[in-house]
PDB file of N, CA, C, O and CB in Angstrom:
ATOM      1  N   MET A   1       0.845  -1.169   0.000  1.00  0.00           N
ATOM      2  CA  MET A   1       0.000   0.000   0.000  1.00  0.00           C
ATOM      3  C   MET A   1       0.895   1.238   0.000  1.00  0.00           C
ATOM      4  O   MET A   1       1.862   1.300   0.760  1.00  0.00           O
ATOM      5  CB  MET A   1      -0.964  -0.006   1.219  1.00  0.00           C
ATOM      6  N   PRO A   2       0.581   2.231  -0.850  1.00  0.00           N
ATOM      7  CA  PRO A   2       1.418   3.440  -0.901  1.00  0.00           C
ATOM      8  C   PRO A   2       1.339   4.224   0.406  1.00  0.00           C
ATOM      9  O   PRO A   2       0.320   4.237   1.097  1.00  0.00           O
ATOM     10  CB  PRO A   2       0.992   4.339  -2.075  1.00  0.00           C
ATOM     11  N   LYS A   3       2.439   4.865   0.709  1.00  0.00           N
ATOM     12  CA  LYS A   3       2.489   5.674   1.921  1.00  0.00           C
ATOM     13  C   LYS A   3       1.696   6.956   1.707  1.00  0.00           C
ATOM     14  O   LYS A   3       1.886   7.652   0.710  1.00  0.00           O
ATOM     15  CB  LYS A   3       3.952   5.994   2.316  1.00  0.00           C
ATOM     16  N   GLU A   4       0.814   7.260   2.642  1.00  0.00           N
ATOM     17  CA  GLU A   4       0.008   8.480   2.532  1.00  0.00           C
ATOM     18  C   GLU A   4       0.815   9.676   3.006  1.00  0.00           C
ATOM     19  O   GLU A   4       1.627   9.573   3.926  1.00  0.00           O
ATOM     20  CB  GLU A   4      -1.300   8.354   3.349  1.00  0.00           C
ATOM     21  N   THR A   5       0.580  10.807   2.368  1.00  0.00           N
ATOM     22  CA  THR A   5       1.218  12.034   2.824  1.00  0.00           C
ATOM     23  C   THR A   5       0.414  12.600   3.979  1.00  0.00           C
ATOM     24  O   THR A   5      -0.740  12.221   4.178  1.00  0.00           O
ATOM     25  CB  THR A   5       1.340  13.069   1.675  1.00  0.00           C
ATOM     26  N   GLN A   6       1.014  13.503   4.741  1.00  0.00           N
ATOM     27  CA  GLN A   6       0.329  14.126   5.865  1.00  0.00           C
ATOM     28  C   GLN A   6      -0.956  14.807   5.399  1.00  0.00           C
ATOM     29  O   GLN A   6      -1.975  14.726   6.085  1.00  0.00           O
ATOM     30  CB  GLN A   6       1.249  15.139   6.560  1.00  0.00           C
ATOM     31  N   LYS A   7      -0.926  15.473   4.254  1.00  0.00           N
ATOM     32  CA  LYS A   7      -2.111  16.161   3.741  1.00  0.00           C
ATOM     33  C   LYS A   7      -3.234  15.165   3.478  1.00  0.00           C
ATOM     34  O   LYS A   7      -4.385  15.427   3.826  1.00  0.00           O
ATOM     35  CB  LYS A   7      -1.773  16.936   2.454  1.00  0.00           C
ATOM     36  N   GLU A   8      -2.912  14.020   2.864  1.00  0.00           N
ATOM     37  CA  GLU A   8      -3.932  13.022   2.567  1.00  0.00           C
ATOM     38  C   GLU A   8      -4.529  12.438   3.837  1.00  0.00           C
ATOM     39  O   GLU A   8      -5.728  12.167   3.897  1.00  0.00           O
ATOM     40  CB  GLU A   8      -3.350  11.912   1.711  1.00  0.00           C
ATOM     41  N   ILE A   9      -3.700  12.246   4.846  1.00  0.00           N
ATOM     42  CA  ILE A   9      -4.186  11.684   6.094  1.00  0.00           C
ATOM     43  C   ILE A   9      -5.205  12.619   6.728  1.00  0.00           C
ATOM     44  O   ILE A   9      -6.249  12.162   7.193  1.00  0.00           O
ATOM     45  CB  ILE A   9      -3.025  11.420   7.059  1.00  0.00           C
ATOM     46  N   TYR A  10      -4.928  13.907   6.756  1.00  0.00           N
ATOM     47  CA  TYR A  10      -5.814  14.854   7.425  1.00  0.00           C
ATOM     48  C   TYR A  10      -7.049  15.207   6.613  1.00  0.00           C
ATOM     49  O   TYR A  10      -7.865  16.009   7.067  1.00  0.00           O
ATOM     50  CB  TYR A  10      -5.065  16.101   7.746  1.00  0.00           C
ATOM     51  N   GLU A  11      -7.209  14.642   5.441  1.00  0.00           N
ATOM     52  CA  GLU A  11      -8.457  14.845   4.719  1.00  0.00           C
ATOM     53  C   GLU A  11      -9.587  14.056   5.367  1.00  0.00           C
ATOM     54  O   GLU A  11     -10.759  14.311   5.088  1.00  0.00           O
ATOM     55  CB  GLU A  11      -8.300  14.438   3.251  1.00  0.00           C
ATOM     56  N   THR A  12      -9.251  13.109   6.223  1.00  0.00           N
ATOM     57  CA  THR A  12     -10.248  12.373   6.978  1.00  0.00           C
ATOM     58  C   THR A  12     -10.642  13.217   8.177  1.00  0.00           C
ATOM     59  O   THR A  12      -9.799  13.569   9.002  1.00  0.00           O
ATOM     60  CB  THR A  12      -9.714  10.976   7.419  1.00  0.00           C
ATOM     61  N   ILE A  13     -11.919  13.541   8.271  1.00  0.00           N
ATOM     62  CA  ILE A  13     -12.402  14.372   9.369  1.00  0.00           C
ATOM     63  C   ILE A  13     -13.479  13.603  10.116  1.00  0.00           C
ATOM     64  O   ILE A  13     -14.391  13.040   9.511  1.00  0.00           O
ATOM     65  CB  ILE A  13     -12.947  15.739   8.850  1.00  0.00           C
ATOM     66  N   VAL A  14     -13.363  13.588  11.420  1.00  0.00           N
ATOM     67  CA  VAL A  14     -14.321  12.908  12.278  1.00  0.00           C
ATOM     68  C   VAL A  14     -14.999  13.962  13.138  1.00  0.00           C
ATOM     69  O   VAL A  14     -14.336  14.836  13.695  1.00  0.00           O
ATOM     70  CB  VAL A  14     -13.630  11.811  13.158  1.00  0.00           C
ATOM     71  N   VAL A  15     -16.315  13.881  13.245  1.00  0.00           N
ATOM     72  CA  VAL A  15     -17.038  14.786  14.131  1.00  0.00           C
ATOM     73  C   VAL A  15     -17.281  14.031  15.430  1.00  0.00           C
ATOM     74  O   VAL A  15     -17.921  12.979  15.441  1.00  0.00           O
ATOM     75  CB  VAL A  15     -18.392  15.288  13.485  1.00  0.00           C
ATOM     76  N   GLY A  16     -16.760  14.585  16.527  1.00  0.00           N
ATOM     77  CA  GLY A  16     -16.845  13.889  17.801  1.00  0.00           C
ATOM     78  C   GLY A  16     -17.934  14.414  18.707  1.00  0.00           C
ATOM     79  O   GLY A  16     -18.233  15.609  18.714  1.00  0.00           O
ATOM     80  N   ASP A  17     -18.528  13.511  19.472  1.00  0.00           N
ATOM     81  CA  ASP A  17     -19.457  13.941  20.505  1.00  0.00           C
ATOM     82  C   ASP A  17     -18.777  13.785  21.862  1.00  0.00           C
ATOM     83  O   ASP A  17     -17.696  13.204  21.954  1.00  0.00           O
ATOM     84  CB  ASP A  17     -20.786  13.126  20.444  1.00  0.00           C
ATOM     85  N   THR A  18     -19.393  14.291  22.886  1.00  0.00           N
ATOM     86  CA  THR A  18     -18.779  14.341  24.211  1.00  0.00           C
ATOM     87  C   THR A  18     -18.395  12.956  24.718  1.00  0.00           C
ATOM     88  O   THR A  18     -17.254  12.737  25.123  1.00  0.00           O
ATOM     89  CB  THR A  18     -19.721  15.003  25.195  1.00  0.00           C
ATOM     90  N   SER A  19     -19.320  12.044  24.698  1.00  0.00           N
ATOM     91  CA  SER A  19     -19.079  10.709  25.225  1.00  0.00           C
ATOM     92  C   SER A  19     -17.965   9.994  24.462  1.00  0.00           C
ATOM     93  O   SER A  19     -17.104   9.353  25.065  1.00  0.00           O
ATOM     94  CB  SER A  19     -20.357   9.887  25.170  1.00  0.00           C
ATOM     95  N   ALA A  20     -17.986  10.107  23.149  1.00  0.00           N
ATOM     96  CA  ALA A  20     -16.959   9.450  22.337  1.00  0.00           C
ATOM     97  C   ALA A  20     -15.577  10.015  22.637  1.00  0.00           C
ATOM     98  O   ALA A  20     -14.615   9.258  22.773  1.00  0.00           O
ATOM     99  CB  ALA A  20     -17.275   9.605  20.848  1.00  0.00           C
ATOM    100  N   LEU A  21     -15.471  11.318  22.740  1.00  0.00           N
ATOM    101  CA  LEU A  21     -14.163  11.922  23.018  1.00  0.00           C
ATOM    102  C   LEU A  21     -13.647  11.558  24.407  1.00  0.00           C
ATOM    103  O   LEU A  21     -12.451  11.328  24.587  1.00  0.00           O
ATOM    104  CB  LEU A  21     -14.246  13.438  22.883  1.00  0.00           C
ATOM    105  N   ILE A  22     -14.540  11.506  25.382  1.00  0.00           N
ATOM    106  CA  ILE A  22     -14.123  11.102  26.729  1.00  0.00           C
ATOM    107  C   ILE A  22     -13.618   9.664  26.693  1.00  0.00           C
ATOM    108  O   ILE A  22     -12.571   9.357  27.263  1.00  0.00           O
ATOM    109  CB  ILE A  22     -15.296  11.246  27.746  1.00  0.00           C
ATOM    110  N   SER A  23     -14.354   8.787  26.031  1.00  0.00           N
ATOM    111  CA  SER A  23     -13.939   7.382  25.947  1.00  0.00           C
ATOM    112  C   SER A  23     -12.605   7.225  25.239  1.00  0.00           C
ATOM    113  O   SER A  23     -11.741   6.480  25.701  1.00  0.00           O
ATOM    114  CB  SER A  23     -14.998   6.562  25.227  1.00  0.00           C
ATOM    115  N   LEU A  24     -12.429   7.922  24.121  1.00  0.00           N
ATOM    116  CA  LEU A  24     -11.164   7.837  23.384  1.00  0.00           C
ATOM    117  C   LEU A  24     -10.007   8.382  24.210  1.00  0.00           C
ATOM    118  O   LEU A  24      -8.915   7.813  24.205  1.00  0.00           O
ATOM    119  CB  LEU A  24     -11.265   8.600  22.061  1.00  0.00           C
ATOM    120  N   ALA A  25     -10.239   9.474  24.913  1.00  0.00           N
ATOM    121  CA  ALA A  25      -9.167  10.107  25.686  1.00  0.00           C
ATOM    122  C   ALA A  25      -8.776   9.262  26.895  1.00  0.00           C
ATOM    123  O   ALA A  25      -7.590   9.032  27.133  1.00  0.00           O
ATOM    124  CB  ALA A  25      -9.596  11.502  26.144  1.00  0.00           C
ATOM    125  N   VAL A  26      -9.750   8.804  27.648  1.00  0.00           N
ATOM    126  CA  VAL A  26      -9.456   8.015  28.848  1.00  0.00           C
ATOM    127  C   VAL A  26      -8.874   6.661  28.457  1.00  0.00           C
ATOM    128  O   VAL A  26      -8.040   6.115  29.179  1.00  0.00           O
ATOM    129  CB  VAL A  26     -10.730   7.824  29.706  1.00  0.00           C
ATOM    130  N   GLY A  27      -9.303   6.121  27.334  1.00  0.00           N
ATOM    131  CA  GLY A  27      -8.786   4.831  26.862  1.00  0.00           C
ATOM    132  C   GLY A  27      -7.465   4.926  26.134  1.00  0.00           C
ATOM    133  O   GLY A  27      -6.985   3.926  25.599  1.00  0.00           O
ATOM    134  N   SER A  28      -6.867   6.101  26.100  1.00  0.00           N
ATOM    135  CA  SER A  28      -5.559   6.329  25.454  1.00  0.00           C
ATOM    136  C   SER A  28      -5.552   6.003  23.965  1.00  0.00           C
ATOM    137  O   SER A  28      -4.524   5.600  23.419  1.00  0.00           O
ATOM    138  CB  SER A  28      -4.500   5.503  26.142  1.00  0.00           C
ATOM    139  N   VAL A  29      -6.677   6.173  23.320  1.00  0.00           N
ATOM    140  CA  VAL A  29      -6.779   5.908  21.892  1.00  0.00           C
ATOM    141  C   VAL A  29      -6.823   7.205  21.090  1.00  0.00           C
ATOM    142  O   VAL A  29      -6.558   7.201  19.888  1.00  0.00           O
ATOM    143  CB  VAL A  29      -8.016   5.066  21.598  1.00  0.00           C
ATOM    144  N   LEU A  30      -7.151   8.298  21.741  1.00  0.00           N
ATOM    145  CA  LEU A  30      -7.356   9.566  21.048  1.00  0.00           C
ATOM    146  C   LEU A  30      -6.136  10.000  20.245  1.00  0.00           C
ATOM    147  O   LEU A  30      -6.277  10.411  19.093  1.00  0.00           O
ATOM    148  CB  LEU A  30      -7.713  10.641  22.042  1.00  0.00           C
ATOM    149  N   LEU A  31      -4.956   9.919  20.822  1.00  0.00           N
ATOM    150  CA  LEU A  31      -3.757  10.357  20.096  1.00  0.00           C
ATOM    151  C   LEU A  31      -3.518   9.516  18.851  1.00  0.00           C
ATOM    152  O   LEU A  31      -3.045  10.033  17.838  1.00  0.00           O
ATOM    153  CB  LEU A  31      -2.531  10.293  21.004  1.00  0.00           C
ATOM    154  N   LYS A  32      -3.835   8.240  18.913  1.00  0.00           N
ATOM    155  CA  LYS A  32      -3.705   7.385  17.728  1.00  0.00           C
ATOM    156  C   LYS A  32      -4.679   7.837  16.643  1.00  0.00           C
ATOM    157  O   LYS A  32      -4.330   7.871  15.463  1.00  0.00           O
ATOM    158  CB  LYS A  32      -3.956   5.901  18.092  1.00  0.00           C
ATOM    159  N   CYS A  33      -5.899   8.184  17.046  1.00  0.00           N
ATOM    160  CA  CYS A  33      -6.896   8.678  16.092  1.00  0.00           C
ATOM    161  C   CYS A  33      -6.428   9.967  15.436  1.00  0.00           C
ATOM    162  O   CYS A  33      -6.645  10.178  14.242  1.00  0.00           O
ATOM    163  CB  CYS A  33      -8.243   8.902  16.789  1.00  0.00           C
ATOM    164  N   LEU A  34      -5.785  10.832  16.220  1.00  0.00           N
ATOM    165  CA  LEU A  34      -5.351  12.127  15.699  1.00  0.00           C
ATOM    166  C   LEU A  34      -4.163  12.010  14.747  1.00  0.00           C
ATOM    167  O   LEU A  34      -3.853  12.963  14.031  1.00  0.00           O
ATOM    168  CB  LEU A  34      -4.992  13.045  16.842  1.00  0.00           C
ATOM    169  N   ARG A  35      -3.506  10.876  14.729  1.00  0.00           N
ATOM    170  CA  ARG A  35      -2.423  10.668  13.760  1.00  0.00           C
ATOM    171  C   ARG A  35      -2.967  10.487  12.352  1.00  0.00           C
ATOM    172  O   ARG A  35      -2.271  10.753  11.372  1.00  0.00           O
ATOM    173  CB  ARG A  35      -1.582   9.452  14.152  1.00  0.00           C
ATOM    174  N   ILE A  36      -4.222  10.028  12.252  1.00  0.00           N
ATOM    175  CA  ILE A  36      -4.784   9.751  10.930  1.00  0.00           C
ATOM    176  C   ILE A  36      -5.969  10.635  10.569  1.00  0.00           C
ATOM    177  O   ILE A  36      -6.466  10.568   9.445  1.00  0.00           O
ATOM    178  CB  ILE A  36      -5.202   8.322  10.854  1.00  0.00           C
ATOM    179  N   SER A  37      -6.430  11.459  11.503  1.00  0.00           N
ATOM    180  CA  SER A  37      -7.590  12.290  11.199  1.00  0.00           C
ATOM    181  C   SER A  37      -7.587  13.553  12.043  1.00  0.00           C
ATOM    182  O   SER A  37      -6.838  13.690  13.010  1.00  0.00           O
ATOM    183  CB  SER A  37      -8.882  11.510  11.426  1.00  0.00           C
ATOM    184  N   ARG A  38      -8.436  14.449  11.644  1.00  0.00           N
ATOM    185  CA  ARG A  38      -8.697  15.661  12.428  1.00  0.00           C
ATOM    186  C   ARG A  38     -10.085  15.495  13.013  1.00  0.00           C
ATOM    187  O   ARG A  38     -10.971  14.955  12.351  1.00  0.00           O
ATOM    188  CB  ARG A  38      -8.583  16.983  11.551  1.00  0.00           C
ATOM    189  N   ILE A  39     -10.292  15.944  14.231  1.00  0.00           N
ATOM    190  CA  ILE A  39     -11.586  15.786  14.882  1.00  0.00           C
ATOM    191  C   ILE A  39     -12.237  17.151  15.042  1.00  0.00           C
ATOM    192  O   ILE A  39     -11.658  18.071  15.620  1.00  0.00           O
ATOM    193  CB  ILE A  39     -11.437  15.084  16.255  1.00  0.00           C
ATOM    194  N   LEU A  40     -13.439  17.261  14.522  1.00  0.00           N
ATOM    195  CA  LEU A  40     -14.235  18.480  14.670  1.00  0.00           C
ATOM    196  C   LEU A  40     -15.291  18.233  15.738  1.00  0.00           C
ATOM    197  O   LEU A  40     -15.884  17.156  15.806  1.00  0.00           O
ATOM    198  CB  LEU A  40     -14.896  18.901  13.312  1.00  0.00           C
ATOM    199  N   ILE A  41     -15.515  19.237  16.563  1.00  0.00           N
ATOM    200  CA  ILE A  41     -16.547  19.116  17.587  1.00  0.00           C
ATOM    201  C   ILE A  41     -17.437  20.352  17.552  1.00  0.00           C
ATOM    202  O   ILE A  41     -16.956  21.462  17.330  1.00  0.00           O
ATOM    203  CB  ILE A  41     -15.917  18.931  18.994  1.00  0.00           C
ATOM    204  N   PRO A  42     -18.733  20.159  17.772  1.00  0.00           N
ATOM    205  CA  PRO A  42     -19.637  21.299  17.850  1.00  0.00           C
ATOM    206  C   PRO A  42     -19.338  22.137  19.103  1.00  0.00           C
ATOM    207  O   PRO A  42     -18.731  21.639  20.051  1.00  0.00           O
ATOM    208  CB  PRO A  42     -21.107  20.819  17.858  1.00  0.00           C
ATOM    209  N   GLN A  43     -19.755  23.379  19.106  1.00  0.00           N
ATOM    210  CA  GLN A  43     -19.551  24.270  20.243  1.00  0.00           C
ATOM    211  C   GLN A  43     -20.104  23.666  21.533  1.00  0.00           C
ATOM    212  O   GLN A  43     -19.483  23.782  22.590  1.00  0.00           O
ATOM    213  CB  GLN A  43     -20.206  25.623  19.976  1.00  0.00           C
ATOM    214  N   GLU A  44     -21.273  23.019  21.448  1.00  0.00           N
ATOM    215  CA  GLU A  44     -21.880  22.418  22.641  1.00  0.00           C
ATOM    216  C   GLU A  44     -20.981  21.355  23.242  1.00  0.00           C
ATOM    217  O   GLU A  44     -20.867  21.254  24.463  1.00  0.00           O
ATOM    218  CB  GLU A  44     -23.240  21.814  22.302  1.00  0.00           C
ATOM    219  N   VAL A  45     -20.337  20.557  22.391  1.00  0.00           N
ATOM    220  CA  VAL A  45     -19.437  19.510  22.870  1.00  0.00           C
ATOM    221  C   VAL A  45     -18.210  20.142  23.521  1.00  0.00           C
ATOM    222  O   VAL A  45     -17.759  19.692  24.574  1.00  0.00           O
ATOM    223  CB  VAL A  45     -19.015  18.573  21.709  1.00  0.00           C
ATOM    224  N   TYR A  46     -17.678  21.179  22.896  1.00  0.00           N
ATOM    225  CA  TYR A  46     -16.527  21.869  23.488  1.00  0.00           C
ATOM    226  C   TYR A  46     -16.892  22.422  24.871  1.00  0.00           C
ATOM    227  O   TYR A  46     -16.102  22.324  25.810  1.00  0.00           O
ATOM    228  CB  TYR A  46     -16.040  23.015  22.559  1.00  0.00           C
ATOM    229  N   SER A  47     -18.063  22.989  24.987  1.00  0.00           N
ATOM    230  CA  SER A  47     -18.511  23.531  26.273  1.00  0.00           C
ATOM    231  C   SER A  47     -18.632  22.428  27.325  1.00  0.00           C
ATOM    232  O   SER A  47     -18.222  22.611  28.472  1.00  0.00           O
ATOM    233  CB  SER A  47     -19.858  24.250  26.108  1.00  0.00           C
ATOM    234  N   GLU A  48     -19.192  21.290  26.933  1.00  0.00           N
ATOM    235  CA  GLU A  48     -19.314  20.170  27.871  1.00  0.00           C
ATOM    236  C   GLU A  48     -17.938  19.647  28.280  1.00  0.00           C
ATOM    237  O   GLU A  48     -17.703  19.378  29.458  1.00  0.00           O
ATOM    238  CB  GLU A  48     -20.145  19.036  27.247  1.00  0.00           C
ATOM    239  N   LEU A  49     -17.028  19.502  27.314  1.00  0.00           N
ATOM    240  CA  LEU A  49     -15.674  19.032  27.631  1.00  0.00           C
ATOM    241  C   LEU A  49     -14.975  20.009  28.573  1.00  0.00           C
ATOM    242  O   LEU A  49     -14.289  19.600  29.510  1.00  0.00           O
ATOM    243  CB  LEU A  49     -14.843  18.851  26.340  1.00  0.00           C
ATOM    244  N   SER A  50     -15.155  21.297  28.317  1.00  0.00           N
ATOM    245  CA  SER A  50     -14.550  22.309  29.182  1.00  0.00           C
ATOM    246  C   SER A  50     -15.110  22.215  30.598  1.00  0.00           C
ATOM    247  O   SER A  50     -14.372  22.339  31.575  1.00  0.00           O
ATOM    248  CB  SER A  50     -14.785  23.717  28.611  1.00  0.00           C
ATOM    249  N   GLU A  51     -16.408  21.998  30.700  1.00  0.00           N
ATOM    250  CA  GLU A  51     -17.038  21.863  32.017  1.00  0.00           C
ATOM    251  C   GLU A  51     -16.508  20.624  32.746  1.00  0.00           C
ATOM    252  O   GLU A  51     -16.147  20.700  33.920  1.00  0.00           O
ATOM    253  CB  GLU A  51     -18.575  21.781  31.874  1.00  0.00           C
ATOM    254  N   PHE A  52     -16.464  19.497  32.056  1.00  0.00           N
ATOM    255  CA  PHE A  52     -15.979  18.259  32.672  1.00  0.00           C
ATOM    256  C   PHE A  52     -14.497  18.340  33.019  1.00  0.00           C
ATOM    257  O   PHE A  52     -14.043  17.668  33.945  1.00  0.00           O
ATOM    258  CB  PHE A  52     -16.225  17.078  31.742  1.00  0.00           C
ATOM    259  N   SER A  53     -13.742  19.153  32.291  1.00  0.00           N
ATOM    260  CA  SER A  53     -12.298  19.252  32.551  1.00  0.00           C
ATOM    261  C   SER A  53     -12.000  19.940  33.883  1.00  0.00           C
ATOM    262  O   SER A  53     -10.866  19.902  34.362  1.00  0.00           O
ATOM    263  CB  SER A  53     -11.612  20.013  31.418  1.00  0.00           C
ATOM    264  N   GLN A  54     -13.009  20.564  34.478  1.00  0.00           N
ATOM    265  CA  GLN A  54     -12.824  21.239  35.765  1.00  0.00           C
ATOM    266  C   GLN A  54     -12.814  20.271  36.944  1.00  0.00           C
ATOM    267  O   GLN A  54     -12.392  20.635  38.042  1.00  0.00           O
ATOM    268  CB  GLN A  54     -13.914  22.264  35.966  1.00  0.00           C
ATOM    269  N   PHE A  55     -13.278  19.034  36.722  1.00  0.00           N
ATOM    270  CA  PHE A  55     -13.295  18.056  37.804  1.00  0.00           C
ATOM    271  C   PHE A  55     -11.876  17.622  38.139  1.00  0.00           C
ATOM    272  O   PHE A  55     -11.034  17.491  37.250  1.00  0.00           O
ATOM    273  CB  PHE A  55     -14.155  16.837  37.426  1.00  0.00           C
ATOM    274  N   ASN A  56     -11.618  17.402  39.402  1.00  0.00           N
ATOM    275  CA  ASN A  56     -10.291  17.004  39.854  1.00  0.00           C
ATOM    276  C   ASN A  56     -10.219  15.474  39.955  1.00  0.00           C
ATOM    277  O   ASN A  56     -10.008  14.915  41.031  1.00  0.00           O
ATOM    278  CB  ASN A  56      -9.956  17.664  41.221  1.00  0.00           C
ATOM    279  N   ASP A  57     -10.398  14.820  38.806  1.00  0.00           N
ATOM    280  CA  ASP A  57     -10.294  13.366  38.745  1.00  0.00           C
ATOM    281  C   ASP A  57      -9.608  13.001  37.425  1.00  0.00           C
ATOM    282  O   ASP A  57      -9.178  13.879  36.678  1.00  0.00           O
ATOM    283  CB  ASP A  57     -11.710  12.681  38.866  1.00  0.00           C
ATOM    284  N   VAL A  58      -9.511  11.708  37.148  1.00  0.00           N
ATOM    285  CA  VAL A  58      -8.807  11.276  35.945  1.00  0.00           C
ATOM    286  C   VAL A  58      -9.458  11.839  34.683  1.00  0.00           C
ATOM    287  O   VAL A  58      -8.755  12.226  33.749  1.00  0.00           O
ATOM    288  CB  VAL A  58      -8.767   9.752  35.876  1.00  0.00           C
ATOM    289  N   HIS A  59     -10.783  11.889  34.642  1.00  0.00           N
ATOM    290  CA  HIS A  59     -11.477  12.416  33.462  1.00  0.00           C
ATOM    291  C   HIS A  59     -11.178  13.896  33.262  1.00  0.00           C
ATOM    292  O   HIS A  59     -10.928  14.344  32.143  1.00  0.00           O
ATOM    293  CB  HIS A  59     -12.988  12.201  33.591  1.00  0.00           C
ATOM    294  N   GLY A  60     -11.206  14.645  34.352  1.00  0.00           N
ATOM    295  CA  GLY A  60     -10.926  16.073  34.256  1.00  0.00           C
ATOM    296  C   GLY A  60      -9.526  16.350  33.742  1.00  0.00           C
ATOM    297  O   GLY A  60      -9.331  17.213  32.886  1.00  0.00           O
ATOM    298  N   LYS A  61      -8.557  15.625  34.261  1.00  0.00           N
ATOM    299  CA  LYS A  61      -7.166  15.834  33.835  1.00  0.00           C
ATOM    300  C   LYS A  61      -6.962  15.453  32.368  1.00  0.00           C
ATOM    301  O   LYS A  61      -6.272  16.152  31.625  1.00  0.00           O
ATOM    302  CB  LYS A  61      -6.213  15.019  34.720  1.00  0.00           C
ATOM    303  N   VAL A  62      -7.567  14.344  31.965  1.00  0.00           N
ATOM    304  CA  VAL A  62      -7.444  13.912  30.564  1.00  0.00           C
ATOM    305  C   VAL A  62      -8.129  14.921  29.649  1.00  0.00           C
ATOM    306  O   VAL A  62      -7.614  15.220  28.571  1.00  0.00           O
ATOM    307  CB  VAL A  62      -8.057  12.496  30.362  1.00  0.00           C
ATOM    308  N   LEU A  63      -9.261  15.443  30.053  1.00  0.00           N
ATOM    309  CA  LEU A  63      -9.988  16.392  29.211  1.00  0.00           C
ATOM    310  C   LEU A  63      -9.294  17.743  29.133  1.00  0.00           C
ATOM    311  O   LEU A  63      -9.389  18.419  28.109  1.00  0.00           O
ATOM    312  CB  LEU A  63     -11.396  16.573  29.730  1.00  0.00           C
ATOM    313  N   GLN A  64      -8.602  18.153  30.183  1.00  0.00           N
ATOM    314  CA  GLN A  64      -7.814  19.389  30.105  1.00  0.00           C
ATOM    315  C   GLN A  64      -6.797  19.270  28.976  1.00  0.00           C
ATOM    316  O   GLN A  64      -6.611  20.198  28.189  1.00  0.00           O
ATOM    317  CB  GLN A  64      -7.097  19.684  31.459  1.00  0.00           C
ATOM    318  N   TYR A  65      -6.154  18.133  28.910  1.00  0.00           N
ATOM    319  CA  TYR A  65      -5.173  17.889  27.846  1.00  0.00           C
ATOM    320  C   TYR A  65      -5.869  17.780  26.493  1.00  0.00           C
ATOM    321  O   TYR A  65      -5.395  18.334  25.502  1.00  0.00           O
ATOM    322  CB  TYR A  65      -4.363  16.605  28.134  1.00  0.00           C
ATOM    323  N   THR A  66      -6.986  17.071  26.453  1.00  0.00           N
ATOM    324  CA  THR A  66      -7.692  16.821  25.195  1.00  0.00           C
ATOM    325  C   THR A  66      -8.119  18.110  24.512  1.00  0.00           C
ATOM    326  O   THR A  66      -7.918  18.260  23.307  1.00  0.00           O
ATOM    327  CB  THR A  66      -8.907  15.949  25.443  1.00  0.00           C
ATOM    328  N   ILE A  67      -8.703  19.045  25.255  1.00  0.00           N
ATOM    329  CA  ILE A  67      -9.197  20.265  24.604  1.00  0.00           C
ATOM    330  C   ILE A  67      -8.065  21.182  24.158  1.00  0.00           C
ATOM    331  O   ILE A  67      -8.301  22.150  23.434  1.00  0.00           O
ATOM    332  CB  ILE A  67     -10.119  21.020  25.545  1.00  0.00           C
ATOM    333  N   SER A  68      -6.842  20.889  24.580  1.00  0.00           N
ATOM    334  CA  SER A  68      -5.713  21.701  24.149  1.00  0.00           C
ATOM    335  C   SER A  68      -5.045  21.169  22.877  1.00  0.00           C
ATOM    336  O   SER A  68      -4.162  21.831  22.331  1.00  0.00           O
ATOM    337  CB  SER A  68      -4.697  21.782  25.257  1.00  0.00           C
ATOM    338  N   LEU A  69      -5.441  20.003  22.399  1.00  0.00           N
ATOM    339  CA  LEU A  69      -4.799  19.401  21.228  1.00  0.00           C
ATOM    340  C   LEU A  69      -5.125  20.187  19.968  1.00  0.00           C
ATOM    341  O   LEU A  69      -6.250  20.657  19.800  1.00  0.00           O
ATOM    342  CB  LEU A  69      -5.236  17.941  21.065  1.00  0.00           C
ATOM    343  N   ARG A  70      -4.161  20.328  19.094  1.00  0.00           N
ATOM    344  CA  ARG A  70      -4.351  21.164  17.909  1.00  0.00           C
ATOM    345  C   ARG A  70      -5.174  20.504  16.809  1.00  0.00           C
ATOM    346  O   ARG A  70      -5.709  21.206  15.951  1.00  0.00           O
ATOM    347  CB  ARG A  70      -3.023  21.550  17.356  1.00  0.00           C
ATOM    348  N   ASN A  71      -5.292  19.187  16.805  1.00  0.00           N
ATOM    349  CA  ASN A  71      -6.070  18.517  15.767  1.00  0.00           C
ATOM    350  C   ASN A  71      -7.535  18.349  16.143  1.00  0.00           C
ATOM    351  O   ASN A  71      -8.303  17.707  15.427  1.00  0.00           O
ATOM    352  CB  ASN A  71      -5.472  17.171  15.470  1.00  0.00           C
ATOM    353  N   ILE A  72      -7.912  18.935  17.278  1.00  0.00           N
ATOM    354  CA  ILE A  72      -9.312  18.962  17.665  1.00  0.00           C
ATOM    355  C   ILE A  72      -9.770  20.405  17.584  1.00  0.00           C
ATOM    356  O   ILE A  72      -9.212  21.279  18.249  1.00  0.00           O
ATOM    357  CB  ILE A  72      -9.534  18.366  19.099  1.00  0.00           C
ATOM    358  N   SER A  73     -10.774  20.652  16.779  1.00  0.00           N
ATOM    359  CA  SER A  73     -11.221  22.031  16.620  1.00  0.00           C
ATOM    360  C   SER A  73     -12.737  22.088  16.544  1.00  0.00           C
ATOM    361  O   SER A  73     -13.404  21.101  16.232  1.00  0.00           O
ATOM    362  CB  SER A  73     -10.599  22.664  15.367  1.00  0.00           C
ATOM    363  N   MET A  74     -13.259  23.263  16.836  1.00  0.00           N
ATOM    364  CA  MET A  74     -14.705  23.468  16.774  1.00  0.00           C
ATOM    365  C   MET A  74     -15.105  23.753  15.332  1.00  0.00           C
ATOM    366  O   MET A  74     -14.352  24.344  14.558  1.00  0.00           O
ATOM    367  CB  MET A  74     -15.148  24.631  17.710  1.00  0.00           C
ATOM    368  N   ASN A  75     -16.319  23.312  14.998  1.00  0.00           N
ATOM    369  CA  ASN A  75     -16.841  23.623  13.659  1.00  0.00           C
ATOM    370  C   ASN A  75     -17.995  24.568  13.779  1.00  0.00           C
ATOM    371  O   ASN A  75     -18.581  24.959  12.769  1.00  0.00           O
ATOM    372  CB  ASN A  75     -17.273  22.352  12.911  1.00  0.00           C
TER     373      ASN A  75
END
């Protein structure tokens, strides 16, 4: 199989919802997903992730990192 260029890889766009992003992030799969795609999230999802990131538990800490990633953006 031919090697894909970075541009071709990022042509794959995934729209994420809150639950899916939390599961991917806590399960340590999110960074692997971001190697092959860009993730778009609606404003409502970003707001929910920001709210959940305020909790002082494993989910909150993971979400603080998640919302700072450059391949995750609002649409």
